[in-house]
N, C-alpha and C positions, 0 to 999 in steps of 0.2 A: 447311330451306327458307330462301330469301332473297328479299326484295322489291327490285326495282331499277327505277329510272325511266330510260328511254332517250329522248334527244332527237335526233331524226334530221332532217337537212336534205336535201332532194331537189329536183330541178328540176321534177318533174311530180306532180300529184296522182292522176291516174287509175291505179287498180291498186295504189297504194302501200301502203295499209293491208292489203289482201288478201294481197299478196305478203310483206310483213314479218310480218304475223300468222302466216301458215302457216310461216314460218321459226321464229318463237317457238315454236309448237306442236310443230313437227318436233324441236326441241331439247329437248322434255320440259318446257317452261315453259307457264304459263297466262297469258293476257292478261286483266289485271283492269279495266283502263280505258284509254281512249285519247282523244286530242284532236288535231285537225288544223287549222292555220290558215296563211294566206299571210302572208309577211313579206318584208322586204327581202332577206333572205338566200335566200328561195325558199319552198318548202313546208316547214313545220316540223310533224313528226308527234312527239307525245309519247306514249310507252307506258309503263304501269306493268305489270311482269310478275312473276310468282312461280314459283320452281322451285328445283331442287337446286343448292346453292352450287357443287359440283364440276363442274357443267355450264356455269357462268357464262362462263368464258373462251372455251369453244366458241361460245356464242351471240353473244359479242361479236365474235369473228373473223368469224362468218357474216354478222352485220349490217354490220360494217365493210367487208367485201369485196363486199357485194351490189351488183349493177350499178345499182340505182336510188339508192343512198345516196351523197351527196357527202361528208357528214361526220356524226358522231354523238358524243354524250356519254352517260356513264352515271353515275349517282349512286344510292347506298342510299336506300331508303324506309322509314320506320317502319311495321311491319305493321298497327298500328291505323289509321294514317291511310290506307293502301292499301285498307283494308276499308270506310272510311266515306266516302270521296269518290265522289261519284256520276258515272258515265259519261254523256257527252251521248248524247242519244236518237239512234239511227241514222237515216240518211236513209230516206225512204219508198221501197220497192222499186219499181223500174221495171216496167211492165207487160211481160209476157212472152207471146208468141204460141206458145210451144212447149208441150210436154206438161207438166201439172201433176200432182204426186203425187195420186193418186185419193183420194176421200173413203171411209172405212170404212162398212159398212152401217149401223152404230150411231152415233148422235151423242151418246150419253149423257155422253161424256167432255168435251164442249164446254161443258156448262153452267156451269162455273166458270172459263171462260177468254175472253179477248178473241178472239172468232172472226174478227172482221174483220181484226185484225192477222195472225193465223195464216194465214187464206186468202190474204192479199196477200203473205206471206212465202214460201209454198210454190212459186209460180213462180220466184222468184229462186233458191231452193235447187235447183230443178230445172235452171235455167240455169247455176249455178256449180258443180254437183256435179262432183267430190267436194270442192271448196274451199269448205266450208260452215260451218266452225266459227266464223269471225268473226261471222256473222249469228246463229248460235245462242247464242253466248256474250253477244252484245248483247241478245237476247230474254231469256235467263235472268236477266241483270242487272236488267232492267226489270221482271220479273214480281214481284208480291207473293209472299212465301215460300209462302203456302198454295196458289198456283196453279202452282208451278214443276213439281211432279212431274207433275200431270195433263196440263199443256200440253206439256211436253217429251216425255213419253211419246206423246201424241197425234201430235205432229209427226213424231216417230221412226217411228211406225206408218205414217203416210202415206208417208214417204220410203222406208221399207222395202218397202211394197207396190209403189211405183212402181219401185224398183230391180228387184224380182223381175220385174215385167211387162216391164221394159226389157231385162234381161240373162238371164233364166233361164226365162221362160215356155214356150219351145219344148222344153224337156227333159220327160222323163217324171216322173210322180209318184214321189217318193222317201219311203222311211221316214224318221222323224224323225232317227235318228242319221246317216243318209246326207245328208240334207238340211242338217244342221248342217255336216258336213264339206265338201259340194260346193256349197253355196249361202251359208250364213251366214259361214263362215270367209273365202272369198275376197272377199265383199262388204265385210266389216269391214276386210280388209287394204287397201282402197282409202282407208280413212279413218284408221286407227290400226294400231299394231303388235299383232298378234293371233296367237295359237297355240292349237292344240287339244291338251288334256291329258285322255286318255281321253274322257269325255263332257262335259267343262267347257271352255268357251271363255275364255281369259284375254286380257285387254287391258293392256298395259304402260304406255300413255301417254294414258290418257283425259284430255281437256282440261276435264272438269267436276268434277275433284277439287281440294280445297283452295281452294274459292271462298266460304268463309264459311258453307256449308250443313252442317247436322248429318246424320250417318248416310250411308248409300249415296246417291250423287248422280248416277249415270250413267243418268239417266231416258231421255234421248234415245236412247242405244245400246240400252237394254232394249226401248224401244218399236220401235226399227228391226228388232231381231232378231225381235221378234213379228210384225212386218209382213212380213218375209222368209220366215218359217216357217209362219205360221197363216193362217186364213181358208179360203175355198173352194179356193184353189191349193195349200194345204199341209195341216198337220195340224189339224183343227178342235180348238179348245179348248187349244192348246198354251199353256203358261205358262212365262215366261222369269223366272227369279229371279236377282238380283244377290246371291250368297252371300257375297262378299268384295268390299270396295271400298277403294281406296287412301285415300279420304277418311277411313276409320275406322282407318287404320294398316296395313291389308294391303299386302303387296308388290306385288300385281297386283289388278285388277278382275276377278272371276270370275262367269261366267254360266252357270247350269244350266237344263236344259230338261225340262219334264215334260209329257207328253200327258194 
């Protein structure tokens, strides 16, 4: 893995971080921190990213040829520095008049989280979906480590339930294995590179890996899978387990489903 800082100069600010952040994630890299300022050159966006060294040239080409980018520079970053520098707090989400991912029946998971911030984030996720990883990674970065798993799983569950109601609610009730194939798999493919191997869903490029957390780290994806498959619309009591994670050295992140 390699840590690199990109300094990008562009003409406009609107949509710049979202567009380039998605480019970074699509190339298999993780956005560790970012900073955007206005200067005499234009809008300057600095991003520190981490990813496979053999994918760096491809990422540089994508950034260098992006239609929003006037120029960019790349320089290596010491990994210890990349992990200790704090990211600026994200801007407060704008109000959204559209559909908000619904609240689960139980609020027990909210006892150890900033519920106000979570509730204000959900309308923005609904508006920007599926381009939601920039907001989620910023949230993950700001959360105290003891709150990350519960908070991200809760947000994932809300988003998964919302996606189910938006895209799949008109279909018939499916057995768990069929629901994984016909609901969970296509929904995940809107966000990440996913495939189904027997009864295990595998994700090749989860953006939540290698960000300084120990153990399995794809809490949002696990929560979203639970929201897609469980509850009154799915299999009551379904349990989603991340059995393997790239964050612990596995080749892919693997999710298994138990009724």
